[in-house]
N, C-alpha and C positions, 0 to 999 in steps of 0.2 A: 250296309252295316257289317257284312261278312267279308269285306275285302281284306286280303292279306296285307296289303300296304295300308298303314294305319294313319299316316299324317295327312288328313284331309278334312274339309268341312263340307256340309251339305246345304245347298240353297235350293228350296222348292219355290218355283214361281207358279202362282195360281191365277187363273183367269176367271175367277168367280164361280168355281165349281160348287156343286151341292152334293158331292159323293162322300163326304166325310174327310176330305183332305186336311182341313184345319185341325180336326181332332187327332188325326194320325200324326201330323207334324208336331203337335204339342207333346206327344208321347215319345218323341225321338230327339236326339241331339242334332236338330236341324232348324234352319231359319225359314220362315215363310215370308215371301214377298208377293204383294199383290200387283199385278200388271195393269197398265192403263188401257191397253188395247188387246183384244183377244186374238192375237196372231203370233205365230211362232217367232219371227224376228224380234218383235217387241218383248216377248217373254225372255228370249236369250239376252237381250240388251239389259233388261231389268236384273237378270242374274249376274251379268258382267259387272254392273255398277255395284251390286251388293257384295260380290265375292271379294275376299281379301288375299287369296292365294297367288302364288307366282305363276301357276299353271291352272287354266280353267278348262275343265272337261265337261262335255255336254251329252246328255241322253234325253230321249223323249219319254212321254208318259206310257208308251206301249213297248218299252224295251226292258229286257232283263239282262243283267250283267253277271258273268261268272266271277268267282272269287279272285281271280288273278288279273282282272281287267285293268285296274289302276297300276298294279305292279308292272304289267307289260308296257303301259303308256310311259311311266316314269323311266323304265329301263331304256326305252327308245330315246327319250330326251338325253339320258346320260351317255348312251353309246354313240349317238349321232349328233351332228350339228343341226338339230331340228328346232324349228320355231313353231311347228304345228304337227300333230300326230293324229292319224285316223286308223281305223281298222275294219275288220270283216263285219258284215251285217247279214246274219242268217235269218231268213224269213221262216217262221214256224207255221206249218199248216198251209203253206202256199202251194197251189196246184202246179204240177209240172207244165212247162211251156209246150204248147202244141207245135208240131212240125209245120213249117211253112207249106202252104198249098202249092202244088206243082206250077200253077199259072203265075204265082208270085215269085217263084225262086229266081227267075231270070232278072226281074226288076230288083229283087233283094240283093243279087250279086252286083248289079250296077251300083246300087246305093252303097254297098260295102266298099267297093273300089273307089268310087268318085268322092263320096262324102266322108266315109270312114277311113279312107286311105289304107285299107286292109289292117286297121288297128282296132277293129270292132271288139275284139276279145280282150284288149288291154284294160288295165284298171287305172282310173283316176286321171284321164287325159282330157284336155280340151283341144279339139282338132281345128284345122284351118277354117273349116266351114262353120265353126261354132258348135258342132256336134260334140256332145259330152259322152265319154265312155265311163259308165259307172262300174259295173261288174264288181261290186264290193262284196260279193259272195266268194270271190276267188281267193283260194288259199295259196298265194304265191310262195315260192321256196324261201324267200327272205325279205327283209325290209327294202323298200325302194322309194325313190323320190317320185312325187306325183304333182299334178297341177291342182287337184282339189281332193277333198275328203268328204265323207258322207255326214250329213247333219246330225243323225242320231247316234253317231259314234265318232266324235271329233274333239280335239283339244288344241289350245293355243297358249303360248306364253303371254303374260300380261302386256309385255312390251309391244306385241303385235297390235293390240287394240289401241295402245297409246300412240302408235305411229299411223295406223291405217284408219282408225275410227271404229264405230260400232257396225253391227249388221244393218244393211239398208232395209228399211221398212216399206219400201215401195212395192215389194213383192207380195201381192195380196192373196187373201183367202187360203189357198193350199200352201202358199209360201214357197212353192217350187223354185229352185235355183238360187235361193237367197244365200245359201252357204257357198255355192260355187262362185257367186259374185264376190263374196268376201275373200275367198281363197285367191282369186285372180288379182284382187287388189293387194293382197299380202305378197303374192309372188312378184308383182310389179315393183314392190319396195325391196325386193331382194331376200325376202324370208323364204326359208326352205320347209316344205311339207313332206313328211315321211309316212308311208303306208306300212303298217305292221300287221301281217296276217295272223299274228297270235293274239292281238288285242281285239277279240271278237265280242259281239253282243248278239242277243236273240231278239228279233223283231216279231211282234205279234200283230199283224195287220187286222185280224178279226176283232181285236180289242182296242182299236184306235179310238181314243177318247177325244182327241183334239179335232178330229174331222167332224164337221157339222152333221148331225143326225139326219138321215134321209137324203143326203146329197147324192144327186144322180150322176150318171156317166157324163152327161152333157156338161154339167157344171164343172166337173173335174177336168175334162178336156179343155173347156174354155179357160179356166184359170191357169192350168199347167202350160198351155200353149201361149197364153198371154205372157206369162212370166218367162218362159223359155225364149221367146222371140225378143222380149225386152232385155233379157240378160245378154244375148249375143250382140244386139245393137249398141247397148251401153258399154259393153266390155270389149268391143271389137279391137280397140287400140291396144288392149292388154293381151290379146290372143296372138301368139307367135305366128307371124306370116299369114295373118288373116286374109282370106280370099272372098271378095264379094261374089265372084262367079260361083264358087262352091257353096256359099251360103244361099244364094238365090236358087241354085239347083236343088239344094236341100229343101227349101221352103216349097218349091213347086212340086217336088216329089211327095212331100208329106201332104200337101193340099190334095194332090191326086189320090193319095191313099185314103184320105178321109172321104173324098167323093165316092170312091169305089166301095168303101165299107158302108156308106149310106145306102147305096143301091143294092149291094150284095146282101146286107143284113136287114134292109128295109127299116132302118132306124135313123131318124133325122138327128139323133143326139150326136152322131159323129161329125155333123156339120159344125158343131160348136168348136171343134179343133181348128177348123178353117177360120171361123170368126175370131178365135183367140189369137191367131197369127196377125190378123188385120188390127185387132185391138192393141197388140203389142207395138206395132208400128205407130199407131195413133198416140199411145202414151209416150213413146220415145220422142216423137216430134213435139208434143205439147209440154212435157215435163222433163226438165234437165237438172233437177235439184241434186245437190251433193249429199252424201250420207252424213248423218249426225256424227259429230266428233265425240271422242271418249271423255 
């Protein structure tokens, strides 16, 4: 409500919450839409159907936006031939990453060269192996074209949905990679995505309301790796110069990493990452359905 850019509507999609969302929406110039399935892609699709604007911008329930957020997004559309715009996601209260242990540095270097093609630090790329470089915390010097944008800070023109269809709801539970899948489909139709480092949002992982309460590490790894593997297999024809060799090397490397972590940390939850990969293959083989149209 404090956005400097004033020409917008607010659509709140609610999955049956009991935290006072209904009462809050009634006190604001916003519309409330009830979703049919409590997953993020379904919520986004409900919002797309309800929205009337030419540009649709998305944030999650654990995101705070600065006052110039919409202003930067609109400016990007005006200054570039953009069909989709995303920006920086700053994690609030996230602990700093620990340095890689010496025994893993050599393998990590191999992974960086073979799988990541020395582009590990780049932002918004989908590489030949299917590996996705996120790095949406990176404050690049200027706007740049990317393969995908982050789901909690993304926007698209209405015409993209009219041509591509809606977000695919096959990505279950954590909904990991659903936005990357959509972005690849958009790119395959010739739409251009722009990353604007000034269109930033603040992400608060400790207050994540859409994540099931008490969800354990094992379940998160299971769903994330299922969706990740499924995304690559389903989208391989849209990935530029996709390499089965690099993809299989990536999967074997990750499987080995989960096995090592299981032994090293004496925690069988890491095995769920391995099971997630196998489950992704199984869903890909058994389910070939197309995404729902707009």
